[in-house]
N, C-alpha and C positions, 0 to 999 in steps of 0.2 A: 232048551227044554222049558215048558211051562207046566205049572201045576194045574189041577182042576180049578174050576171057577171058585174064587174066594172073594169075600166082600172086604170092604175098606176096614171095618172094625177088626176082622180076623187078621188082616195084614199088619195092623198096629200091634195086635196081641202077639203075632209071630215075631215081630221086630223086638218087642220087649223081652220075649222069651229067649231069643237068640243072644241078645246083649247081656241079659242077666246070667245066662249060662256061662258066658265067657268071662264076666267080670263081677266078682263078688262085692264090689264097691257101688254097684248100681242099686238104688233104693227107689221104690215107687210109693208115693204118698199122696194123700188128698182125700177129699170128701167122696165117699162111695167106691173107693178102689177095691174094697173087699165086701161090698154089700151084694145081695143076690143078683142084681143086674150087672154088676162089675163094669160100671161106666160104659154103657152101650156094648158090653161084651169085650171091650178092649183089654181088660185086666183079668179075664177069666183064667182060672187054674194057677195063676201066678202065686197066690198066697199058699196054696196047697204044695206047690213045687219048691218054693224058696223060703217059706216060713213067715211068721208074723213079724219078725225083726226086719224083713226087707220089703214087705208089702203090708201097709197098714193105713187105716183111716186116721183122720185128724179132727180135732174139735172145729166147730164152725167159727174159726178165728183166722180169716184169710191172711191178714197182715202178719200174724204170729207165725203161722206154719210156713209162709213164704220166707220169713226171716230165718226160721229153723232150717229150711232147705239151703239157704245161703251159707249158714254155718257149716252144714255138711259139705257143701261144694268146696269151701276154702280150706277144709281140713282133710281132703283126699278122697271124698266120696263123689259119686255122680248121680245126684238125685233127679228123678223125673216126677214132677208134681203136676196135679190135675186140678184145674178150676172148672167145675161142671158147666159153668156159664162164663163167658167173657166178662159179664157184668160183675160177677163175684170177685174177679181179679182186681177190679177197681179199688177194692178195700185194701189192696196190697201195693198200690201204685208207688208209694214212697219207697218201699223195699226194692221194687223192680227198677224204677227210674234212678233213684239216688244211691242205692247200694249195689245191687246186682250188676247193673249196666256199667258202673264206674269203678268197681273194686280193683279190677286188673289195671286200669289206667292209674289210679291213685297209688297203687303199690309199685309203680314203675315197671309193670309187666312181670313182677315176681310172683304174684298170686292170681292164677287164673280162676275163673268161675265156671266150671263145666257142669251146667245144669240145663234141663229142658223143662219149660213151662207149657203145659198143654192147655189150650183155651178152646172151649167148645162154643161155636157160633152157630147161627142158623135161624131160619124163619119157621113159621107155621105153628100148628097145634094150639092156636090161641095164646101164644106166649106174650103177645102184646108189646107195649112200649119198653118194658124193662128187661125182657129176656129174649129178644130177637135181633139184637144189634150185632154188627160185625166188628167194627172198631179197629180194623187192621192198620189204618193209617196212624193211629195214636202210638202204637208200639213201634211201627216202622220209622217214626220220626227220631227215635232215641239212639245216638251213637253208643256202641258197646253191646247192642242187642243184634242178633240175627233173627229174621222172621221168615218162616216158610208156611206155605199153604197148599198142600197136595190136593189133587182132585180125583185120584184113582188109587186102587189098592197097591199096584206096583210102586208108585211114587210114595205112597204112605209108608210102606215098609222101608224102602230105601232111604227116604229122608229122615225117618225116625232113627234108624241105625246111625246115619251120618250126624244127626243132631246130638245123639248120646256120645258119640266119639269126639265131637267138637269141644275144644277147650274154652269156647265162649258160651255165654247164656243164649239159648235159642228159644224163641217163642214159636210154638208149634200149633198152628190153627187147624181145627177140625170142624168142618161144617156138619151139622147133625144129619143133613140129608145125604151126605157122602158116605156115612157109616154103612148103609145098606147097598151101596153101589158095588156091583160085581165086576171082576176083570181077571185076566190071566196074570199069574205071578210066577216069575222065573224061579226054577229050582236053585240056580246059581245066585248067590247074593252079590249083586253088582255094586260097585263103588259109586255112590251118588255124591255129587258135589253141590253143596249149598251155594246158590248164586247162579245156577245154570237153568235157563228156560228150555222148553221142549216144543218142537213143532209137531202137533198132533195130526194135522191134515194139511196137505199141500194144495195150493190153488193159485190163481193168477188174477182174479178180478178184484178182490178186496181181502184185507187181512183183519182177522178178529183177534184181539189181544185181551186175555182175561186170566182169572185164577180161581181156585177153590170151586165151589159148586157152580158158579156162573159159567165155567168152562163146559159143564155138562149141557147147559142151555145153548151155548155157542155151537157145540158139536151137533146138537139136534137141529139147530137152525141151518147149519151148513149142509146137513144131510137132506133137508127139505129143498134147499136152494139148488142142490146138485141136480135134482130132477128137472129143473128148469134151465139147466146149462150154466148156472152161476157157480163158479168154483172159488171157495174160500180158503185162504191160508189161515190156520188156527194156531196161535201161539199161547201155550200155557206158561205163565210166568214162573209158577212153582215157588219161587223165592222172591220176597218183597224187599228184603234187606239182607244182602246186597241184591240189586236189580241187575239182570243180564242186559246191559245196554247194547251189546253187540248184536244179540238176537233180535231185539226190538228194532234196531236200525236196519238189519238185514231184511226183515219182512216188510218194513216201510219202503225200502228201495225197490223191492221186488214188485209190489202191487201199486204203489203210489196212493193207495186209498186205505185208510185205517178206521176201524170202529173199535174203540176200547169199551169193553163191558165191565164196569166196576162192580165188584161183589158187595161194595158198600155204597155210600153216597158220593156223588161226584165232587162236590165242593171241598177243597183242601184234601182230596182223596188220592188214592193210588193212581187213578186215571189222570189226574192233574200232573203227577210226576212223570208218567209215561208220555203224556202229550208234550210236556216241556222238553224231555229228552229228544223227541223227534224234531220239534221245531228249532231247538238250539243247534242241531247238527245237520239237518237236511232242509232243502228248499223244495217248493212245489209239491208238497205232500198234503193231501186232503185228509184231515183228521176230524172225526166226530166221536162223541162218547155218550153213553147212557149209564145210569146207575139206579140205585134204590131211591125212591121218592123221598125228598127231603122233608120228612115229617115223622113224628113219633109213630111207630107202627101200630095200627089198630088191632085189637084182639079178635074182632069179628072177621070171619072169612070173606064176607061180602065186601068189606073195605080193604082188607089186607091184600087181596088179589091184585089190586091196582098199583101196589107199591114196588113190585120187583121186576127187574129186567129179564123176563122170561123169553122163550124162543120166539113167541109171536111178535113181541116188541122188537126183538133183534132183527127178525125178517123184515118187518115193516120199515125199520130204520135203514137197512141195507138197500131196500128197493128205492127209497127216497134218495139215498146217496148215489146210487147207480142210475137213477132216473128210469127205473123199470116200470112200465105201465101194465105189463101182463099181470093178471090176477093170480096171486099165489094162494093155493088152497091149504088151509091149516085145519088139522083135526082138533076138535074140542077136547079139553082135558076131562078125564073120567075119574081122576083120583082126588081125594079130599086134601085139605090143607095140612098134610102130614106126610112123612117120608114113605110110610107103607101102612096097610090096614092093620097090622099087628102092633103098631106103635101106640101104646096106651098111657104113657106117662113121661114126664120130663127126664127121668133117669133110666 
């Protein structure tokens, strides 16, 4: 059974509500979790239901409140903290990399660190060089952390519940443009496993591997190409640490041609790791990749539009890989550099 259409932000809100109802040790903290917009709607009604002792704002001191959350985690609580931009979390890197990721190891496995760190990423709305980065690869590099990147409401809810239940610290990436994406959500709460990818579309000519919002562009590209008889296998990684190597190799064996669409930059990125997994384990596989242009992102729409691997670039790259000479007709975009016309501010 599926519920009525629900968007990504409502799915996260539902996950937090389900978890908080079952476990009084779950606390939601961070900048804006109780402000009028409630972090893109993901924390709406939580303060009213569970009180100001379990849902509360924090001072603009990211390193401090991340350390505070670590203290909660090692004393029996399960905090869910929010950094409204991934860039804000950089002020707490020492806490995340040196303390949170290593505490369980340094205690000989005696002291787990069950906490979720929500990081908002994304492009658009003139955010420019300092507020439009993804940075998934930085956190995925650190042993002791798990990293997930859902692309749809069903996965957002399932992976949030799984992340809260996990006894390890989990970095939970949310692309701002995913918050408004709608999709069916099961009434039954399925058991999601962190580290498991998902095939979203089956095909035979080429495989598309991606994650987070870039999966949306991949799916749109696959839909366009299907009209021309080109069938794409689309694999949503969903989890970046650990990576589902088995699913990556399965789709590579199937089509022999792979296009990895990185949600961030290619160099030293997630696409590099996926490519290495394929080449270290299989022979005679044709692999290409595209990603965000390797430059600070401009604030102006006129320049920023050239920076991202959107469906038109994906289609063009696939046509070159498959040596397709037929002209593919693409519709021009009618939406501005923002998730939707109602989006009026960063929070």
